[in-house]
C-alpha positions, 0 to 999 in steps of 0.5 A, a space after each residue: 474336581 469341581 472345586 467348592 461345588 464337589 459334592 464331598 465338599 458341599 457335604 462336609 460344609 453342611 456338616 460343619 467340617 472344616 475344609 482346606 484347599 490342597 494348596 493350604 495344606 501344602 503351605 502348612 507342610 512346607 513350613 514344617 521342614 528345615 530346608 524346603 525347595 519349591 519347583 514352579 513353572 508353567 512347563 517342566 516343574 514335575 520333571 524337574 521336582 521329580 529329578 531333584 527328589 531322585 538325585 538328593 535321594 541317590 545322594 544320601 540326603 533322603 528328602 521328603 517330597 511331593 510332586 504332581 505325578 502318582 509315580 516316577 522311576 517306581 517311586 510314589 509321587 510323595 514320601 515323608 521321611 523326616 523334616 530336614 529336606 522337602 522338595 515340592 511342586 508349586 502350582 501356578 494355577 488358581 484355587 477355584 476359577 473362576 470364583 477364586 483365581 488366587 494362584 496356589 503357590 502363593 500359599 507356599 513359602 519355601 527356603 528356595 524356589 526354582 522357576 523353570 519358565 513363565 508362559 501365558 498358560 492359563 487364560 482362565 486365571 490370568 489375563 495376559 503374560 504380564 499378570 502371569 509374571 506378576 504372580 511369579 514375582 509376588 510369589 518369589 521375592 528371593 533375588 535372582 542371584 540367590 535362586 541361581 546359586 541353588 542351581 549352581 550347587 545342584 549342578 556341582 553335586 551332579 558333576 561331583 556324583 555323576 558316576 553314582 547317579 548314572 548307576 542309579 539311573 541304570 538300575 532304576 530304568 534298565 538302561 546301559 551305563 552309557 545311556 544313564 550317563 547321557 541322561 545325567 549329562 543332559 541334567 547338568 547342561 540344563 542346570 549349566 544354562 540356568 546358571 547363565 540366566 543372570 546374564 540375561 537379566 538387564 545385561 548384568 553378569 553376576 558371580 554365582 560360584 560362591 
């Protein structure tokens, strides 16, 4: 809290102790993994990154992850397993507004990016929606076709392992099997919508199934 004016930060600087922002540390961590997926967006990034980490864990991929919540489904908001897979939530907010409005996620360079949506959500960092969009565009240089392919593979995994995932949701949340299955189906619907996004870009229809 309070950014560079935080008493602990000020004291560390007085003592000559190196101070790094959380975004810098996360960026360094991300480079340590073979495959990393960063989830960004003005709304829904915590839900999406948590669900992705949960699904990959249930499918036996056992990712390391760091999301913007202390716990979810009785799991901690961050866990280190190994250096194969890393799921991380990427925040578009500024480092230390108003002194430094550099977007935090510009320090993160993942293998894949997932952007849930873009909205004018931080008027103390961005002057308008166009500047917000530019920050996301600068961060993610991956072509939209490749980004959507990530969603397509995710959707395929959800469909292939629906029963196992439903059982996991049932056990973790105490729901009936039908309620759990409905949650997984909702996730499939969302990823199916994401797979259709290229059709909204310049009227293009892109093949993303291979």
